[in-house]
Short mmCIF file of the C-alpha atoms (twelve columns), coordinates in Angstrom:
data_MODEL
# 
_entry.id   MODEL 
# 
loop_
_atom_site.group_PDB 
_atom_site.id 
_atom_site.type_symbol 
_atom_site.label_atom_id 
_atom_site.label_alt_id 
_atom_site.label_comp_id 
_atom_site.label_asym_id 
_atom_site.label_seq_id 
_atom_site.Cartn_x 
_atom_site.Cartn_y 
_atom_site.Cartn_z 
_atom_site.pdbx_PDB_model_num 
ATOM 1  C CA . MET A 1  -13.747 9.455   -5.328 1 
ATOM 2  C CA . LYS A 2  -10.711 10.170  -2.949 1 
ATOM 3  C CA . TYR A 3  -10.791 8.891   0.517  1 
ATOM 4  C CA . THR A 4  -8.739  9.937   3.529  1 
ATOM 5  C CA . ARG A 5  -5.828  7.726   4.233  1 
ATOM 6  C CA . SER A 6  -7.483  5.944   6.970  1 
ATOM 7  C CA . GLU A 7  -10.755 5.465   5.177  1 
ATOM 8  C CA . ALA A 8  -8.868  3.912   2.205  1 
ATOM 9  C CA . ILE A 9  -6.892  1.715   4.671  1 
ATOM 10 C CA . GLU A 10 -10.152 0.279   6.222  1 
ATOM 11 C CA . ILE A 11 -11.749 -0.257  2.832  1 
ATOM 12 C CA . ALA A 12 -8.509  -2.072  1.476  1 
ATOM 13 C CA . LEU A 13 -8.395  -4.346  4.455  1 
ATOM 14 C CA . LYS A 14 -11.956 -5.300  4.060  1 
ATOM 15 C CA . ASP A 15 -11.344 -5.965  0.296  1 
ATOM 16 C CA . PHE A 16 -8.197  -7.783  0.965  1 
ATOM 17 C CA . PRO A 17 -8.552  -9.749  4.274  1 
ATOM 18 C CA . LYS A 18 -5.142  -11.380 4.219  1 
ATOM 19 C CA . ALA A 19 -3.339  -7.946  3.986  1 
ATOM 20 C CA . ARG A 20 -1.099  -7.124  6.925  1 
ATOM 21 C CA . ARG A 21 -2.537  -4.006  8.640  1 
ATOM 22 C CA . ILE A 22 0.713   -2.665  9.994  1 
ATOM 23 C CA . ALA A 23 2.498   -3.065  6.709  1 
ATOM 24 C CA . VAL A 24 -0.220  -1.191  4.920  1 
ATOM 25 C CA . GLU A 25 -0.494  1.631   7.502  1 
ATOM 26 C CA . ASN A 26 3.510   1.944   7.390  1 
ATOM 27 C CA . ALA A 27 3.930   1.746   3.630  1 
ATOM 28 C CA . THR A 28 1.350   4.512   3.052  1 
ATOM 29 C CA . MET A 29 2.447   6.877   5.767  1 
ATOM 30 C CA . GLY A 30 4.272   9.192   3.470  1 
ATOM 31 C CA . GLN A 31 2.174   8.582   0.344  1 
ATOM 32 C CA . GLU A 32 4.725   9.741   -2.062 1 
ATOM 33 C CA . ASP A 33 5.214   8.545   -5.593 1 
ATOM 34 C CA . SER A 34 8.700   8.539   -6.581 1 
ATOM 35 C CA . LEU A 35 11.245  5.978   -7.982 1 
ATOM 36 C CA . ALA A 36 12.996  5.938   -4.519 1 
ATOM 37 C CA . PHE A 37 9.744   5.120   -2.825 1 
ATOM 38 C CA . ARG A 38 8.981   2.296   -5.206 1 
ATOM 39 C CA . MET A 39 12.391  0.870   -4.965 1 
ATOM 40 C CA . ASN A 40 12.020  0.923   -1.219 1 
ATOM 41 C CA . LEU A 41 8.614   -0.649  -1.306 1 
ATOM 42 C CA . ALA A 42 9.959   -3.524  -3.620 1 
ATOM 43 C CA . ALA A 43 12.819  -4.054  -1.046 1 
ATOM 44 C CA . ASP A 44 10.419  -4.067  1.801  1 
ATOM 45 C CA . CYS A 45 8.161   -6.605  -0.026 1 
ATOM 46 C CA . ALA A 46 11.050  -9.005  -0.544 1 
ATOM 47 C CA . CYS A 47 12.569  -8.494  2.857  1 
ATOM 48 C CA . TYR A 48 9.307   -9.018  4.834  1 
ATOM 49 C CA . ASN A 49 7.756   -11.663 2.542  1 
ATOM 50 C CA . TRP A 50 4.552   -9.605  2.174  1 
ATOM 51 C CA . ASN A 51 1.688   -11.556 0.572  1 
ATOM 52 C CA . ALA A 52 -0.241  -10.390 -2.525 1 
ATOM 53 C CA . HIS A 53 -3.131  -9.069  -0.455 1 
ATOM 54 C CA . THR A 54 -0.770  -6.547  1.297  1 
ATOM 55 C CA . MET A 55 0.660   -5.301  -1.898 1 
ATOM 56 C CA . LEU A 56 -2.816  -4.980  -3.354 1 
ATOM 57 C CA . ALA A 57 -3.902  -3.100  -0.185 1 
ATOM 58 C CA . ILE A 58 -0.990  -0.751  -0.387 1 
ATOM 59 C CA . GLY A 59 -1.780  -0.246  -4.194 1 
ATOM 60 C CA . TYR A 60 -5.458  0.387   -3.270 1 
ATOM 61 C CA . VAL A 61 -4.559  2.983   -0.677 1 
ATOM 62 C CA . MET A 62 -2.042  4.763   -2.864 1 
ATOM 63 C CA . ARG A 63 -4.565  4.994   -5.643 1 
ATOM 64 C CA . ASN A 64 -7.548  5.971   -3.768 1 
ATOM 65 C CA . SER A 65 -6.322  8.480   -1.129 1 
ATOM 66 C CA . SER A 66 -4.032  11.471  -1.773 1 
ATOM 67 C CA . ALA A 67 -1.134  9.288   -3.168 1 
ATOM 68 C CA . ARG A 68 -0.664  8.331   -6.868 1 
ATOM 69 C CA . GLY A 69 0.534   5.458   -8.825 1 
ATOM 70 C CA . GLU A 70 0.283   1.697   -8.893 1 
ATOM 71 C CA . VAL A 71 2.358   -0.133  -6.391 1 
ATOM 72 C CA . LEU A 72 3.833   -3.546  -7.662 1 
ATOM 73 C CA . CYS A 73 6.040   -6.167  -6.185 1 
ATOM 74 C CA . ASN A 74 7.940   -8.431  -8.618 1 
# 
């Protein structure tokens, strides 16, 4: 089932309680699935030292709203 972006964010934040809300909201704003988006997300992850819950929440929102793809941080 696909959710609206705001519904998916709320579910993700409940499932991943240590996620940073602002990071999840901002990272999923455009909800595109492109190489440039993924590279920027990986750079943001490293620059802002996002925790695993934040990246998992972003991935959840991307998969369960109108966006596609898995979001990973190495």
